[in-house]
All heavy atoms as a GROMACS GRO file, in nm:
protein
  624
    1MET      N    1  -5.427   4.088  13.695
    1MET     CA    2  -5.299   4.020  13.690
    1MET      C    3  -5.324   3.886  13.633
    1MET      O    4  -5.411   3.809  13.680
    1MET     CB    5  -5.247   4.010  13.840
    1MET     CG    6  -5.117   3.935  13.852
    1MET     SD    7  -5.084   3.944  14.030
    1MET     CE    8  -4.921   3.884  14.034
    2LYS      N    9  -5.248   3.854  13.531
    2LYS     CA   10  -5.265   3.726  13.461
    2LYS      C   11  -5.226   3.611  13.551
    2LYS      O   12  -5.122   3.613  13.614
    2LYS     CB   13  -5.187   3.719  13.334
    2LYS     CG   14  -5.229   3.807  13.222
    2LYS     CD   15  -5.161   3.778  13.093
    2LYS     CE   16  -5.013   3.790  13.102
    2LYS     NZ   17  -4.942   3.778  12.978
    3GLY      N   18  -5.303   3.506  13.553
    3GLY     CA   19  -5.278   3.388  13.628
    3GLY      C   20  -5.249   3.405  13.770
    3GLY      O   21  -5.158   3.349  13.832
    4ALA      N   22  -5.329   3.498  13.834
    4ALA     CA   23  -5.310   3.522  13.979
    4ALA      C   24  -5.332   3.397  14.056
    4ALA      O   25  -5.424   3.323  14.030
    4ALA     CB   26  -5.405   3.639  14.019
    5LEU      N   27  -5.252   3.379  14.153
    5LEU     CA   28  -5.257   3.266  14.243
    5LEU      C   29  -5.296   3.312  14.380
    5LEU      O   30  -5.234   3.396  14.441
    5LEU     CB   31  -5.119   3.194  14.243
    5LEU     CG   32  -5.110   3.076  14.338
    5LEU    CD1   33  -5.197   2.960  14.287
    5LEU    CD2   34  -4.959   3.030  14.338
    6MET      N   35  -5.403   3.251  14.428
    6MET     CA   36  -5.451   3.288  14.565
    6MET      C   37  -5.399   3.175  14.660
    6MET      O   38  -5.434   3.060  14.646
    6MET     CB   39  -5.597   3.297  14.574
    6MET     CG   40  -5.651   3.418  14.500
    6MET     SD   41  -5.594   3.578  14.566
    6MET     CE   42  -5.668   3.575  14.729
    7LEU      N   43  -5.311   3.214  14.754
    7LEU     CA   44  -5.262   3.118  14.852
    7LEU      C   45  -5.362   3.115  14.965
    7LEU      O   46  -5.415   3.220  15.012
    7LEU     CB   47  -5.126   3.158  14.898
    7LEU     CG   48  -5.009   3.152  14.803
    7LEU    CD1   49  -4.884   3.211  14.865
    7LEU    CD2   50  -4.986   3.015  14.755
    8PRO      N   51  -5.380   2.997  15.022
    8PRO     CA   52  -5.464   2.988  15.143
    8PRO      C   53  -5.375   3.038  15.261
    8PRO      O   54  -5.284   2.970  15.305
    8PRO     CB   55  -5.499   2.841  15.155
    8PRO     CG   56  -5.394   2.768  15.077
    8PRO     CD   57  -5.346   2.865  14.972
    9VAL      N   58  -5.400   3.157  15.302
    9VAL     CA   59  -5.317   3.221  15.410
    9VAL      C   60  -5.408   3.248  15.528
    9VAL      O   61  -5.512   3.315  15.519
    9VAL     CB   62  -5.256   3.355  15.361
    9VAL    CG1   63  -5.178   3.418  15.471
    9VAL    CG2   64  -5.168   3.323  15.238
   10LYS      N   65  -5.367   3.194  15.647
   10LYS     CA   66  -5.439   3.228  15.765
   10LYS      C   67  -5.390   3.368  15.812
   10LYS      O   68  -5.265   3.389  15.826
   10LYS     CB   69  -5.406   3.124  15.879
   10LYS     CG   70  -5.476   2.988  15.857
   10LYS     CD   71  -5.469   2.898  15.976
   10LYS     CE   72  -5.325   2.863  16.004
   10LYS     NZ   73  -5.316   2.765  16.118
   11LYS      N   74  -5.481   3.459  15.837
   11LYS     CA   75  -5.445   3.589  15.876
   11LYS      C   76  -5.530   3.639  15.994
   11LYS      O   77  -5.642   3.594  16.012
   11LYS     CB   78  -5.457   3.685  15.757
   11LYS     CG   79  -5.584   3.674  15.681
   11LYS     CD   80  -5.574   3.743  15.554
   11LYS     CE   81  -5.690   3.715  15.458
   11LYS     NZ   82  -5.675   3.589  15.380
   12LYS      N   83  -5.469   3.728  16.072
   12LYS     CA   84  -5.541   3.786  16.178
   12LYS      C   85  -5.534   3.937  16.162
   12LYS      O   86  -5.424   3.997  16.143
   12LYS     CB   87  -5.472   3.754  16.312
   12LYS     CG   88  -5.546   3.810  16.432
   12LYS     CD   89  -5.476   3.769  16.562
   12LYS     CE   90  -5.549   3.837  16.681
   12LYS     NZ   91  -5.480   3.809  16.805
   13LEU      N   92  -5.649   4.000  16.160
   13LEU     CA   93  -5.661   4.150  16.146
   13LEU      C   94  -5.634   4.215  16.279
   13LEU      O   95  -5.694   4.181  16.382
   13LEU     CB   96  -5.798   4.181  16.094
   13LEU     CG   97  -5.825   4.326  16.047
   13LEU    CD1   98  -5.726   4.360  15.932
   13LEU    CD2   99  -5.963   4.343  16.005
   14VAL      N  100  -5.549   4.316  16.276
   14VAL     CA  101  -5.516   4.393  16.403
   14VAL      C  102  -5.586   4.531  16.384
   14VAL      O  103  -5.569   4.592  16.278
   14VAL     CB  104  -5.368   4.409  16.419
   14VAL    CG1  105  -5.337   4.493  16.543
   14VAL    CG2  106  -5.296   4.274  16.423
   15THR      N  107  -5.665   4.575  16.486
   15THR     CA  108  -5.732   4.700  16.472
   15THR      C  109  -5.683   4.794  16.589
   15THR      O  110  -5.632   4.752  16.690
   15THR     CB  111  -5.888   4.680  16.486
   15THR    OG1  112  -5.919   4.614  16.609
   15THR    CG2  113  -5.938   4.596  16.374
   16ASP      N  114  -5.722   4.922  16.566
   16ASP     CA  115  -5.688   5.028  16.670
   16ASP      C  116  -5.806   5.035  16.763
   16ASP      O  117  -5.901   4.957  16.758
   16ASP     CB  118  -5.644   5.156  16.613
   16ASP     CG  119  -5.754   5.218  16.525
   16ASP    OD1  120  -5.866   5.170  16.533
   16ASP    OD2  121  -5.725   5.321  16.462
   17GLU      N  122  -5.801   5.133  16.854
   17GLU     CA  123  -5.906   5.145  16.952
   17GLU      C  124  -6.042   5.183  16.889
   17GLU      O  125  -6.150   5.143  16.948
   17GLU     CB  126  -5.871   5.268  17.049
   17GLU     CG  127  -5.751   5.243  17.134
   17GLU     CD  128  -5.619   5.278  17.053
   17GLU    OE1  129  -5.628   5.352  16.956
   17GLU    OE2  130  -5.515   5.228  17.096
   18ALA      N  131  -6.043   5.238  16.769
   18ALA     CA  132  -6.165   5.272  16.698
   18ALA      C  133  -6.205   5.159  16.603
   18ALA      O  134  -6.296   5.178  16.522
   18ALA     CB  135  -6.150   5.398  16.616
   19MET      N  136  -6.142   5.042  16.615
   19MET     CA  137  -6.174   4.929  16.538
   19MET      C  138  -6.143   4.944  16.390
   19MET      O  139  -6.195   4.876  16.305
   19MET     CB  140  -6.316   4.877  16.557
   19MET     CG  141  -6.354   4.839  16.701
   19MET     SD  142  -6.246   4.719  16.769
   19MET     CE  143  -6.291   4.573  16.672
   20ARG      N  144  -6.049   5.035  16.363
   20ARG     CA  145  -5.998   5.046  16.222
   20ARG      C  146  -5.885   4.955  16.199
   20ARG      O  147  -5.797   4.942  16.286
   20ARG     CB  148  -5.953   5.194  16.200
   20ARG     CG  149  -6.064   5.294  16.200
   20ARG     CD  150  -6.013   5.437  16.178
   20ARG     NE  151  -5.916   5.465  16.282
   20ARG     CZ  152  -5.919   5.579  16.356
   20ARG    NH1  153  -6.002   5.676  16.333
   20ARG    NH2  154  -5.827   5.601  16.447
   21PRO      N  155  -5.878   4.888  16.083
   21PRO     CA  156  -5.765   4.790  16.060
   21PRO      C  157  -5.636   4.865  16.049
   21PRO      O  158  -5.629   4.968  15.981
   21PRO     CB  159  -5.807   4.723  15.931
   21PRO     CG  160  -5.932   4.793  15.882
   21PRO     CD  161  -5.973   4.890  15.979
   22VAL      N  162  -5.536   4.817  16.114
   22VAL     CA  163  -5.401   4.880  16.111
   22VAL      C  164  -5.292   4.786  16.066
   22VAL      O  165  -5.185   4.826  16.026
   22VAL     CB  166  -5.369   4.941  16.245
   22VAL    CG1  167  -5.458   5.062  16.278
   22VAL    CG2  168  -5.368   4.845  16.356
   23ALA      N  169  -5.318   4.654  16.077
   23ALA     CA  170  -5.215   4.553  16.038
   23ALA      C  171  -5.284   4.420  16.018
   23ALA      O  172  -5.399   4.394  16.059
   23ALA     CB  173  -5.108   4.545  16.146
   24VAL      N  174  -5.206   4.335  15.955
   24VAL     CA  175  -5.247   4.197  15.934
   24VAL      C  176  -5.134   4.106  15.972
   24VAL      O  177  -5.020   4.125  15.938
   24VAL     CB  178  -5.285   4.166  15.789
   24VAL    CG1  179  -5.325   4.021  15.769
   24VAL    CG2  180  -5.399   4.257  15.745
   25LEU      N  181  -5.166   4.006  16.062
   25LEU     CA  182  -5.060   3.908  16.108
   25LEU      C  183  -5.084   3.782  16.029
   25LEU      O  184  -5.194   3.735  16.011
   25LEU     CB  185  -5.076   3.884  16.255
   25LEU     CG  186  -5.057   3.998  16.349
   25LEU    CD1  187  -5.085   3.954  16.494
   25LEU    CD2  188  -4.918   4.055  16.340
   26ILE      N  189  -4.963   3.731  15.973
   26ILE     CA  190  -4.972   3.601  15.899
   26ILE      C  191  -4.859   3.515  15.947
   26ILE      O  192  -4.761   3.566  16.007
   26ILE     CB  193  -4.967   3.622  15.750
   26ILE    CG1  194  -4.835   3.682  15.705
   26ILE    CG2  195  -5.082   3.702  15.694
   26ILE    CD1  196  -4.812   3.688  15.556
   27ASP      N  197  -4.869   3.388  15.929
   27ASP     CA  198  -4.763   3.295  15.968
   27ASP      C  199  -4.634   3.327  15.886
   27ASP      O  200  -4.643   3.365  15.775
   27ASP     CB  201  -4.805   3.150  15.943
   27ASP     CG  202  -4.914   3.102  16.039
   27ASP    OD1  203  -4.934   3.165  16.151
   27ASP    OD2  204  -4.978   3.010  16.003
   28TYR      N  205  -4.517   3.300  15.949
   28TYR     CA  206  -4.399   3.330  15.883
   28TYR      C  207  -4.372   3.249  15.759
   28TYR      O  208  -4.326   3.293  15.659
   28TYR     CB  209  -4.280   3.309  15.984
   28TYR     CG  210  -4.145   3.337  15.925
   28TYR    CD1  211  -4.113   3.474  15.903
   28TYR    CD2  212  -4.056   3.240  15.898
   28TYR    CE1  213  -3.993   3.509  15.844
   28TYR    CE2  214  -3.927   3.271  15.842
   28TYR     CZ  215  -3.897   3.404  15.817
   28TYR     OH  216  -3.778   3.438  15.762
   29GLU      N  217  -4.418   3.120  15.766
   29GLU     CA  218  -4.405   3.032  15.649
   29GLU      C  219  -4.490   3.088  15.527
   29GLU      O  220  -4.440   3.088  15.416
   29GLU     CB  221  -4.454   2.891  15.679
   29GLU     CG  222  -4.362   2.817  15.764
   29GLU     CD  223  -4.409   2.676  15.800
   29GLU    OE1  224  -4.511   2.628  15.741
   29GLU    OE2  225  -4.349   2.614  15.887
   30ASP      N  226  -4.606   3.141  15.556
   30ASP     CA  227  -4.694   3.201  15.450
   30ASP      C  228  -4.620   3.327  15.394
   30ASP      O  229  -4.617   3.352  15.274
   30ASP     CB  230  -4.828   3.240  15.503
   30ASP     CG  231  -4.912   3.120  15.528
   30ASP    OD1  232  -4.888   3.014  15.467
   30ASP    OD2  233  -5.008   3.130  15.614
   31TRP      N  234  -4.561   3.408  15.487
   31TRP     CA  235  -4.481   3.526  15.437
   31TRP      C  236  -4.372   3.490  15.351
   31TRP      O  237  -4.348   3.552  15.247
   31TRP     CB  238  -4.433   3.605  15.563
   31TRP     CG  239  -4.353   3.721  15.522
   31TRP    CD1  240  -4.212   3.736  15.541
   31TRP    CD2  241  -4.395   3.836  15.459
   31TRP    NE1  242  -4.177   3.855  15.484
   31TRP    CE2  243  -4.288   3.921  15.432
   31TRP    CE3  244  -4.516   3.883  15.410
   31TRP    CZ2  245  -4.289   4.041  15.373
   31TRP    CZ3  246  -4.531   4.006  15.351
   31TRP    CH2  247  -4.409   4.085  15.331
   32GLN      N  248  -4.299   3.384  15.378
   32GLN     CA  249  -4.187   3.336  15.298
   32GLN      C  250  -4.234   3.298  15.159
   32GLN      O  251  -4.172   3.328  15.060
   32GLN     CB  252  -4.117   3.216  15.360
   32GLN     CG  253  -4.030   3.261  15.479
   32GLN     CD  254  -3.958   3.144  15.551
   32GLN    OE1  255  -4.018   3.045  15.566
   32GLN    NE2  256  -3.827   3.161  15.572
   33LYS      N  257  -4.351   3.229  15.150
   33LYS     CA  258  -4.410   3.186  15.019
   33LYS      C  259  -4.445   3.312  14.940
   33LYS      O  260  -4.417   3.320  14.817
   33LYS     CB  261  -4.535   3.103  15.045
   33LYS     CG  262  -4.505   2.965  15.098
   33LYS     CD  263  -4.638   2.894  15.116
   33LYS     CE  264  -4.620   2.764  15.192
   33LYS     NZ  265  -4.745   2.705  15.230
   34ILE      N  266  -4.506   3.410  15.006
   34ILE     CA  267  -4.541   3.540  14.936
   34ILE      C  268  -4.417   3.607  14.890
   34ILE      O  269  -4.415   3.652  14.769
   34ILE     CB  270  -4.621   3.623  15.033
   34ILE    CG1  271  -4.755   3.564  15.063
   34ILE    CG2  272  -4.638   3.764  14.974
   34ILE    CD1  273  -4.835   3.627  15.175
   35GLU      N  274  -4.314   3.622  14.966
   35GLU     CA  275  -4.188   3.680  14.926
   35GLU      C  276  -4.133   3.610  14.806
   35GLU      O  277  -4.077   3.676  14.710
   35GLU     CB  278  -4.084   3.687  15.037
   35GLU     CG  279  -4.111   3.800  15.136
   35GLU     CD  280  -3.999   3.809  15.234
   35GLU    OE1  281  -3.935   3.714  15.270
   35GLU    OE2  282  -3.974   3.925  15.271
   36GLN      N  283  -4.132   3.477  14.803
   36GLN     CA  284  -4.075   3.400  14.691
   36GLN      C  285  -4.157   3.428  14.566
   36GLN      O  286  -4.100   3.447  14.462
   36GLN     CB  287  -4.075   3.257  14.727
   36GLN     CG  288  -4.015   3.164  14.620
   36GLN     CD  289  -4.008   3.017  14.660
   36GLN    OE1  290  -4.086   2.976  14.744
   36GLN    NE2  291  -3.928   2.947  14.590
   37LEU      N  292  -4.286   3.436  14.575
   37LEU     CA  293  -4.369   3.459  14.458
   37LEU      C  294  -4.343   3.606  14.408
   37LEU      O  295  -4.337   3.629  14.287
   37LEU     CB  296  -4.520   3.445  14.493
   37LEU     CG  297  -4.573   3.305  14.508
   37LEU    CD1  298  -4.715   3.311  14.558
   37LEU    CD2  299  -4.574   3.238  14.373
   38LEU      N  300  -4.331   3.698  14.499
   38LEU     CA  301  -4.309   3.834  14.456
   38LEU      C  302  -4.170   3.851  14.384
   38LEU      O  303  -4.157   3.922  14.288
   38LEU     CB  304  -4.316   3.935  14.577
   38LEU     CG  305  -4.455   3.958  14.632
   38LEU    CD1  306  -4.441   4.039  14.761
   38LEU    CD2  307  -4.533   4.036  14.528
   39GLU      N  308  -4.071   3.784  14.438
   39GLU     CA  309  -3.940   3.786  14.378
   39GLU      C  310  -3.944   3.727  14.238
   39GLU      O  311  -3.884   3.782  14.141
   39GLU     CB  312  -3.835   3.708  14.462
   39GLU     CG  313  -3.702   3.714  14.411
   39GLU     CD  314  -3.601   3.644  14.505
   39GLU    OE1  315  -3.620   3.644  14.623
   39GLU    OE2  316  -3.498   3.599  14.451
   40THR      N  317  -4.018   3.614  14.214
   40THR     CA  318  -4.030   3.552  14.089
   40THR      C  319  -4.102   3.655  13.992
   40THR      O  320  -4.062   3.662  13.874
   40THR     CB  321  -4.113   3.427  14.099
   40THR    OG1  322  -4.044   3.337  14.189
   40THR    CG2  323  -4.131   3.360  13.964
   41LEU      N  324  -4.209   3.722  14.038
   41LEU     CA  325  -4.276   3.819  13.950
   41LEU      C  326  -4.186   3.934  13.913
   41LEU      O  327  -4.189   3.982  13.797
   41LEU     CB  328  -4.398   3.868  14.020
   41LEU     CG  329  -4.515   3.776  14.033
   41LEU    CD1  330  -4.627   3.834  14.122
   41LEU    CD2  331  -4.573   3.745  13.894
   42ILE      N  332  -4.103   3.983  14.006
   42ILE     CA  333  -4.013   4.096  13.978
   42ILE      C  334  -3.912   4.049  13.870
   42ILE      O  335  -3.878   4.126  13.782
   42ILE     CB  336  -3.944   4.140  14.110
   42ILE    CG1  337  -4.047   4.216  14.198
   42ILE    CG2  338  -3.831   4.234  14.076
   42ILE    CD1  339  -4.003   4.240  14.333
   43ILE      N  340  -3.856   3.936  13.885
   43ILE     CA  341  -3.761   3.888  13.792
   43ILE      C  342  -3.824   3.874  13.656
   43ILE      O  343  -3.769   3.915  13.554
   43ILE     CB  344  -3.694   3.751  13.840
   43ILE    CG1  345  -3.613   3.768  13.960
   43ILE    CG2  346  -3.625   3.679  13.719
   43ILE    CD1  347  -3.562   3.642  14.028
   44GLN      N  348  -3.946   3.813  13.649
   44GLN     CA  349  -4.014   3.804  13.519
   44GLN      C  350  -4.044   3.938  13.463
   44GLN      O  351  -4.020   3.957  13.339
   44GLN     CB  352  -4.149   3.726  13.534
   44GLN     CG  353  -4.130   3.581  13.567
   44GLN     CD  354  -4.262   3.515  13.593
   44GLN    OE1  355  -4.364   3.576  13.612
   44GLN    NE2  356  -4.259   3.380  13.604
   45LYS      N  357  -4.081   4.031  13.541
   45LYS     CA  358  -4.117   4.171  13.488
   45LYS      C  359  -3.992   4.236  13.437
   45LYS      O  360  -3.993   4.303  13.331
   45LYS     CB  361  -4.178   4.255  13.602
   45LYS     CG  362  -4.231   4.388  13.560
   45LYS     CD  363  -4.356   4.365  13.476
   45LYS     CE  364  -4.417   4.500  13.452
   45LYS     NZ  365  -4.534   4.487  13.365
   46THR      N  366  -3.877   4.219  13.505
   46THR     CA  367  -3.754   4.277  13.463
   46THR      C  368  -3.706   4.218  13.330
   46THR      O  369  -3.663   4.287  13.240
   46THR     CB  370  -3.644   4.254  13.568
   46THR    OG1  371  -3.685   4.308  13.692
   46THR    CG2  372  -3.515   4.318  13.531
   47GLU      N  373  -3.722   4.087  13.315
   47GLU     CA  374  -3.687   4.023  13.184
   47GLU      C  375  -3.778   4.067  13.075
   47GLU      O  376  -3.729   4.090  12.963
   47GLU     CB  377  -3.692   3.872  13.205
   47GLU     CG  378  -3.587   3.815  13.295
   47GLU     CD  379  -3.605   3.664  13.320
   47GLU    OE1  380  -3.708   3.610  13.282
   47GLU    OE2  381  -3.516   3.608  13.385
   48GLU      N  382  -3.904   4.092  13.106
   48GLU     CA  383  -3.998   4.134  13.000
   48GLU      C  384  -3.970   4.274  12.956
   48GLU      O  385  -3.996   4.309  12.837
   48GLU     CB  386  -4.138   4.121  13.053
   48GLU     CG  387  -4.188   3.973  13.072
   48GLU     CD  388  -4.328   3.971  13.132
   48GLU    OE1  389  -4.389   4.076  13.161
   48GLU    OE2  390  -4.373   3.859  13.158
   49SER      N  391  -3.924   4.360  13.049
   49SER     CA  392  -3.910   4.498  13.022
   49SER      C  393  -3.764   4.540  12.980
   49SER      O  394  -3.731   4.654  12.974
   49SER     CB  395  -3.955   4.583  13.130
   49SER     OG  396  -3.877   4.562  13.247
   50ASN      N  397  -3.683   4.442  12.954
   50ASN     CA  398  -3.539   4.465  12.915
   50ASN      C  399  -3.538   4.501  12.766
   50ASN      O  400  -3.531   4.410  12.682
   50ASN     CB  401  -3.446   4.347  12.946
   50ASN     CG  402  -3.302   4.376  12.916
   50ASN    OD1  403  -3.271   4.488  12.875
   50ASN    ND2  404  -3.223   4.281  12.926
   51LEU      N  405  -3.538   4.628  12.728
   51LEU     CA  406  -3.546   4.673  12.599
   51LEU      C  407  -3.411   4.668  12.526
   51LEU      O  408  -3.403   4.679  12.403
   51LEU     CB  409  -3.599   4.816  12.592
   51LEU     CG  410  -3.741   4.832  12.645
   51LEU    CD1  411  -3.779   4.983  12.633
   51LEU    CD2  412  -3.838   4.748  12.566
   52ALA      N  413  -3.299   4.652  12.607
   52ALA     CA  414  -3.169   4.648  12.545
   52ALA      C  415  -3.157   4.537  12.442
   52ALA      O  416  -3.074   4.543  12.348
   52ALA     CB  417  -3.061   4.633  12.653
   53LYS      N  418  -3.230   4.430  12.458
   53LYS     CA  419  -3.218   4.315  12.367
   53LYS      C  420  -3.268   4.353  12.224
   53LYS      O  421  -3.240   4.278  12.128
   53LYS     CB  422  -3.292   4.194  12.422
   53LYS     CG  423  -3.444   4.212  12.434
   53LYS     CD  424  -3.501   4.085  12.495
   53LYS     CE  425  -3.653   4.106  12.521
   53LYS     NZ  426  -3.712   3.997  12.590
   54TYR      N  427  -3.338   4.463  12.213
   54TYR     CA  428  -3.392   4.506  12.085
   54TYR      C  429  -3.299   4.612  12.019
   54TYR      O  430  -3.323   4.658  11.900
   54TYR     CB  431  -3.532   4.562  12.092
   54TYR     CG  432  -3.629   4.464  12.144
   54TYR    CD1  433  -3.676   4.463  12.274
   54TYR    CD2  434  -3.670   4.354  12.066
   54TYR    CE1  435  -3.767   4.373  12.322
   54TYR    CE2  436  -3.757   4.257  12.112
   54TYR     CZ  437  -3.808   4.267  12.235
   54TYR     OH  438  -3.897   4.178  12.284
   55ALA      N  439  -3.195   4.658  12.084
   55ALA     CA  440  -3.106   4.758  12.030
   55ALA      C  441  -3.040   4.702  11.898
   55ALA      O  442  -2.992   4.595  11.895
   55ALA     CB  443  -2.998   4.790  12.135
   56GLY      N  444  -3.051   4.789  11.802
   56GLY     CA  445  -2.987   4.753  11.670
   56GLY      C  446  -3.069   4.658  11.580
   56GLY      O  447  -3.028   4.620  11.475
   57VAL      N  448  -3.190   4.618  11.626
   57VAL     CA  449  -3.266   4.531  11.551
   57VAL      C  450  -3.329   4.594  11.422
   57VAL      O  451  -3.321   4.539  11.314
   57VAL     CB  452  -3.382   4.473  11.636
   57VAL    CG1  453  -3.476   4.386  11.551
   57VAL    CG2  454  -3.324   4.388  11.748
   58ILE      N  455  -3.367   4.716  11.439
   58ILE     CA  456  -3.428   4.789  11.325
   58ILE      C  457  -3.319   4.876  11.260
   58ILE      O  458  -3.252   4.947  11.326
   58ILE     CB  459  -3.543   4.877  11.369
   58ILE    CG1  460  -3.656   4.796  11.431
   58ILE    CG2  461  -3.593   4.967  11.261
   58ILE    CD1  462  -3.768   4.882  11.490
   59LYS      N  463  -3.310   4.861  11.131
   59LYS     CA  464  -3.213   4.941  11.051
   59LYS      C  465  -3.291   5.060  10.992
   59LYS      O  466  -3.378   5.041  10.913
   59LYS     CB  467  -3.148   4.860  10.944
   59LYS     CG  468  -3.083   4.731  10.988
   59LYS     CD  469  -2.967   4.763  11.085
   59LYS     CE  470  -2.899   4.640  11.128
   59LYS     NZ  471  -2.832   4.650  11.258
   60LEU      N  472  -3.258   5.180  11.037
   60LEU     CA  473  -3.328   5.303  10.991
   60LEU      C  474  -3.254   5.360  10.869
   60LEU      O  475  -3.141   5.355  10.853
   60LEU     CB  476  -3.328   5.402  11.108
   60LEU     CG  477  -3.395   5.361  11.237
   60LEU    CD1  478  -3.378   5.465  11.339
   60LEU    CD2  479  -3.537   5.331  11.218
   61THR      N  480  -3.348   5.412  10.783
   61THR     CA  481  -3.294   5.471  10.660
   61THR      C  482  -3.287   5.624  10.670
   61THR      O  483  -3.240   5.692  10.584
   61THR     CB  484  -3.383   5.438  10.538
   61THR    OG1  485  -3.513   5.479  10.562
   61THR    CG2  486  -3.382   5.290  10.515
   62GLN      N  487  -3.349   5.677  10.782
   62GLN     CA  488  -3.349   5.820  10.807
   62GLN      C  489  -3.332   5.850  10.956
   62GLN      O  490  -3.378   5.768  11.037
   62GLN     CB  491  -3.483   5.871  10.756
   62GLN     CG  492  -3.502   6.019  10.762
   62GLN     CD  493  -3.641   6.062  10.700
   62GLN    OE1  494  -3.723   5.982  10.664
   62GLN    NE2  495  -3.662   6.193  10.697
   63ASP      N  496  -3.277   5.958  10.987
   63ASP     CA  497  -3.260   6.004  11.124
   63ASP      C  498  -3.395   6.023  11.187
   63ASP      O  499  -3.485   6.090  11.134
   63ASP     CB  500  -3.179   6.129  11.130
   63ASP     CG  501  -3.162   6.172  11.279
   63ASP    OD1  502  -3.088   6.103  11.352
   63ASP    OD2  503  -3.228   6.279  11.315
   64PRO      N  504  -3.418   5.962  11.306
   64PRO     CA  505  -3.552   5.967  11.363
   64PRO      C  506  -3.601   6.113  11.389
   64PRO      O  507  -3.717   6.139  11.375
   64PRO     CB  508  -3.540   5.886  11.498
   64PRO     CG  509  -3.423   5.801  11.470
   64PRO     CD  510  -3.331   5.867  11.375
   65LEU      N  511  -3.513   6.201  11.435
   65LEU     CA  512  -3.550   6.340  11.457
   65LEU      C  513  -3.588   6.414  11.331
   65LEU      O  514  -3.686   6.487  11.325
   65LEU     CB  515  -3.441   6.413  11.532
   65LEU     CG  516  -3.425   6.369  11.684
   65LEU    CD1  517  -3.311   6.450  11.745
   65LEU    CD2  518  -3.550   6.387  11.761
   66ASP      N  519  -3.516   6.384  11.223
   66ASP     CA  520  -3.546   6.451  11.096
   66ASP      C  521  -3.680   6.397  11.045
   66ASP      O  522  -3.765   6.471  10.997
   66ASP     CB  523  -3.443   6.412  10.990
   66ASP     CG  524  -3.311   6.484  11.014
   66ASP    OD1  525  -3.318   6.583  11.089
   66ASP    OD2  526  -3.206   6.438  10.962
   67TYR      N  527  -3.711   6.264  11.067
   67TYR     CA  528  -3.840   6.211  11.021
   67TYR      C  529  -3.953   6.274  11.101
   67TYR      O  530  -4.057   6.312  11.057
   67TYR     CB  531  -3.839   6.056  11.046
   67TYR     CG  532  -3.972   5.993  11.014
   67TYR    CD1  533  -4.010   5.974  10.880
   67TYR    CD2  534  -4.058   5.955  11.113
   67TYR    CE1  535  -4.132   5.916  10.847
   67TYR    CE2  536  -4.181   5.897  11.082
   67TYR     CZ  537  -4.216   5.879  10.952
   67TYR     OH  538  -4.338   5.823  10.925
   68GLN      N  539  -3.934   6.285  11.235
   68GLN     CA  540  -4.029   6.352  11.321
   68GLN      C  541  -4.056   6.494  11.276
   68GLN      O  542  -4.177   6.531  11.271
   68GLN     CB  543  -3.984   6.348  11.470
   68GLN     CG  544  -4.084   6.403  11.563
   68GLN     CD  545  -4.024   6.405  11.709
   68GLN    OE1  546  -3.914   6.446  11.730
   68GLN    NE2  547  -4.108   6.361  11.804
   69LYS      N  548  -3.957   6.564  11.249
   69LYS     CA  549  -3.977   6.706  11.200
   69LYS      C  550  -4.059   6.715  11.073
   69LYS      O  551  -4.149   6.791  11.052
   69LYS     CB  552  -3.844   6.780  11.187
   69LYS     CG  553  -3.779   6.813  11.315
   69LYS     CD  554  -3.634   6.873  11.288
   69LYS     CE  555  -3.563   6.885  11.416
   69LYS     NZ  556  -3.422   6.930  11.395
   70GLN      N  557  -4.025   6.617  10.986
   70GLN     CA  558  -4.093   6.612  10.849
   70GLN      C  559  -4.238   6.579  10.873
   70GLN      O  560  -4.327   6.646  10.804
   70GLN     CB  561  -4.023   6.505  10.767
   70GLN     CG  562  -4.093   6.478  10.636
   70GLN     CD  563  -4.039   6.354  10.563
   70GLN    OE1  564  -3.925   6.308  10.600
   70GLN    NE2  565  -4.111   6.302  10.467
   71ILE      N  566  -4.269   6.485  10.956
   71ILE     CA  567  -4.409   6.451  10.972
   71ILE      C  568  -4.490   6.564  11.045
   71ILE      O  569  -4.598   6.594  11.005
   71ILE     CB  570  -4.418   6.319  11.061
   71ILE    CG1  571  -4.356   6.204  10.986
   71ILE    CG2  572  -4.561   6.289  11.108
   71ILE    CD1  573  -4.430   6.175  10.854
   72ARG      N  574  -4.425   6.629  11.135
   72ARG     CA  575  -4.493   6.736  11.204
   72ARG      C  576  -4.517   6.859  11.106
   72ARG      O  577  -4.616   6.924  11.124
   72ARG     CB  578  -4.416   6.781  11.327
   72ARG     CG  579  -4.424   6.682  11.439
   72ARG     CD  580  -4.366   6.737  11.565
   72ARG     NE  581  -4.384   6.635  11.668
   72ARG     CZ  582  -4.334   6.648  11.790
   72ARG    NH1  583  -4.260   6.751  11.820
   72ARG    NH2  584  -4.359   6.555  11.879
   73GLU      N  585  -4.424   6.875  11.012
   73GLU     CA  586  -4.448   6.990  10.916
   73GLU      C  587  -4.569   6.954  10.827
   73GLU      O  588  -4.635   7.047  10.784
   73GLU     CB  589  -4.320   7.001  10.832
   73GLU     CG  590  -4.206   7.073  10.905
   73GLU     CD  591  -4.071   7.076  10.828
   73GLU    OE1  592  -4.077   7.027  10.711
   73GLU    OE2  593  -3.978   7.125  10.884
   74GLU      N  594  -4.590   6.829  10.802
   74GLU     CA  595  -4.704   6.787  10.719
   74GLU      C  596  -4.841   6.818  10.791
   74GLU      O  597  -4.942   6.837  10.731
   74GLU     CB  598  -4.702   6.641  10.685
   74GLU     CG  599  -4.589   6.604  10.590
   74GLU     CD  600  -4.574   6.453  10.571
   74GLU    OE1  601  -4.665   6.377  10.614
   74GLU    OE2  602  -4.477   6.413  10.507
   75TRP      N  603  -4.835   6.828  10.922
   75TRP     CA  604  -4.961   6.855  10.996
   75TRP      C  605  -5.005   6.998  10.984
   75TRP      O  606  -5.118   7.031  10.997
   75TRP     CB  607  -4.943   6.822  11.145
   75TRP     CG  608  -4.920   6.679  11.173
   75TRP    CD1  609  -4.943   6.576  11.094
   75TRP    CD2  610  -4.876   6.625  11.303
   75TRP    NE1  611  -4.915   6.458  11.159
   75TRP    CE2  612  -4.873   6.485  11.288
   75TRP    CE3  613  -4.838   6.679  11.422
   75TRP    CZ2  614  -4.829   6.400  11.389
   75TRP    CZ3  615  -4.795   6.594  11.523
   75TRP    CH2  616  -4.799   6.461  11.510
   76ASP      N  617  -4.903   7.086  10.959
   76ASP     CA  618  -4.935   7.232  10.956
   76ASP      C  619  -5.006   7.274  10.822
   76ASP      O  620  -5.007   7.234  10.726
   76ASP     CB  621  -4.808   7.318  10.971
   76ASP     CG  622  -4.751   7.302  11.112
   76ASP    OD1  623  -4.831   7.276  11.203
   76ASP    OD2  624  -4.629   7.310  11.126
   0.00000   0.00000   0.00000
């Protein structure tokens, strides 16, 4: 992940009877910070992956499916 930010979070590991980790407890304020960071990342990712802004940018001179068939015929 580019520019990953590590927050200093106090956490407590919760284990079962066999001492296997089953949960992590963190302060509510830390959880709110994490949620805010995740929301920001989701918004950025959505903006980056919005392909609609590229619609109509390229002007094609040939139908894409016809071109694909033509190229595949060249392989045979």
